[in-house]
C-alpha positions in Angstrom: -6.0 -8.2 -6.4 -4.7 -11.1 -4.2 -2.4 -11.9 -7.3 -0.7 -8.4 -6.7 -0.7 -8.8 -3.1 1.2 -11.8 -3.5 3.8 -10.4 -5.7 4.3 -7.3 -3.8 5.3 -9.9 -0.8 7.8 -11.4 -3.0 9.4 -8.1 -3.7 9.4 -7.4 0.0 11.2 -10.5 0.2 13.7 -9.7 -2.1 14.5 -6.3 -0.5 15.0 -8.4 2.8 17.2 -10.6 1.0 19.5 -8.1 -0.5 20.0 -6.0 2.9 20.5 -9.3 5.0 23.0 -10.5 2.1 25.3 -7.6 1.1 26.9 -8.0 -2.3 30.2 -9.3 -1.7 33.2 -9.2 -4.8 33.8 -12.8 -4.6 31.4 -15.5 -6.0 30.0 -17.0 -2.5 26.7 -18.3 -1.1 26.4 -14.7 0.4 26.7 -13.3 -3.1 24.5 -16.0 -4.7 21.3 -14.9 -2.0 21.8 -11.3 -2.9 21.7 -12.0 -6.6 18.5 -13.9 -5.6 17.2 -10.9 -4.0 17.6 -8.7 -6.4 15.7 -11.2 -9.0 13.0 -11.8 -6.5 12.7 -7.8 -6.1 12.8 -7.0 -10.0 10.1 -10.2 -11.0 7.9 -9.6 -7.8 7.5 -5.7 -8.5 7.1 -6.6 -12.3 4.4 -9.3 -11.9 2.9 -6.9 -8.7 2.6 -4.1 -11.7 1.1 -6.3 -13.9 -1.6 -7.1 -11.8 -2.1 -3.6 -10.4 -2.1 -2.0 -13.7 -4.8 -4.6 -15.0 -6.6 -3.9 -11.4 -6.5 0.0 -12.1 -7.3 0.3 -15.9 -11.0 -0.9 -15.1 -11.7 1.4 -12.0 -15.2 2.0 -13.6 -17.0 4.7 -11.9 -15.5 4.6 -8.5 -13.9 8.0 -6.1 -10.2 6.2 -7.7 -12.2 7.1 -11.6 -13.4 10.6 -10.7 -9.8 12.2 -8.9 -7.0 13.6 -11.0 -4.5 12.3 -8.1 -5.4 8.8 -8.5 -5.3 9.0 -12.6 -1.7 10.7 -12.0 -0.5 8.0 -9.5 -1.5 5.2 -12.0 -0.2 7.0 -15.0 2.9 7.2 -12.9 3.0 3.2 -12.2 2.3 2.3 -15.8 5.2 4.4 -17.0 7.5 2.7 -13.9 6.4 -0.3 -14.6 6.3 -0.7 -18.5 9.1 1.6 -19.9 11.2 3.3 -17.9 12.4 -0.1 -16.0 13.3 -2.2 -19.2 15.4 1.3 -20.5 17.4 1.3 -17.0 17.8 -2.7 -17.0 19.3 -2.2 -20.7 21.9 0.3 -19.9 23.8 -1.9 -17.7 23.3 -4.7 -20.6 23.9 -2.9 -23.3 27.2 -1.4 -22.4 28.6 -4.8 -21.5 27.5 -6.2 -25.3 29.3 -3.4 -26.4 32.6 -3.8 -24.2 32.4 -7.5 -25.5 31.9 -6.3 -29.3 34.8 -3.7 -28.8 36.9 -6.2 -26.6 37.6 -3.3 -24.1 38.3 -4.0 -20.7 35.2 -3.7 -18.1 37.4 -2.9 -15.1 37.2 0.9 -15.7 35.8 3.2 -13.0 33.5 4.8 -15.9 31.6 1.5 -16.7 31.5 0.5 -12.9 29.8 4.0 -12.2 27.4 4.1 -15.1 26.0 0.4 -13.7 26.2 1.9 -10.3 24.1 5.0 -11.5 21.4 3.1 -13.6 21.0 0.2 -10.7 20.2 3.7 -8.3 18.0 5.0 -11.1 15.9 1.5 -11.1 15.9 1.4 -7.0 14.7 4.9 -7.1 12.1 4.1 -10.0 10.8 1.4 -8.1 10.5 3.3 -4.9 8.1 6.2 -7.1 6.2 3.3 -8.1 5.1 1.9 -4.6 5.1 5.7 -3.2 2.4 6.5 -5.9 0.3 4.2 -4.2 -0.3 6.8 -1.3 -2.2 9.0 -3.5 -4.5 6.2 -3.8 -4.8 5.9 -0.6 -5.6 9.6 0.6 -7.9 10.0 -2.2 -10.1 7.3 -0.8 -9.6 8.7 2.9 -10.8 11.9 1.6 -13.9 10.6 0.4 -15.2 8.7 3.4 
């Protein structure tokens, strides 16, 4: 549980770095700090998700084990962390490789739009992941 919480803090620190140091078009210290924040957020979230999924895989006979809402939230977190995130990360990388192989120019607005949509979808995926904890809290509060 402590590892899960600590990695959640790493993810939160990454978001704070991205908010404080916005992305610039030129390579600068600010841009590098923004990228460092993005990496901290993604890695912190993925490590948090692994620890959380392991923690919730064996909830035994607790209140959470009996609740369909808690079971659904665990399934949402597992889907968000194990499959969907990797797929959303592969979209921009795959497009970049495709353009490198075909020799096409990647400066077109369509390419940038697809990467932007993939990034926002990834952010929304992680937002759903973290928001799914509200069901666990609600189930525990209703049981007390």
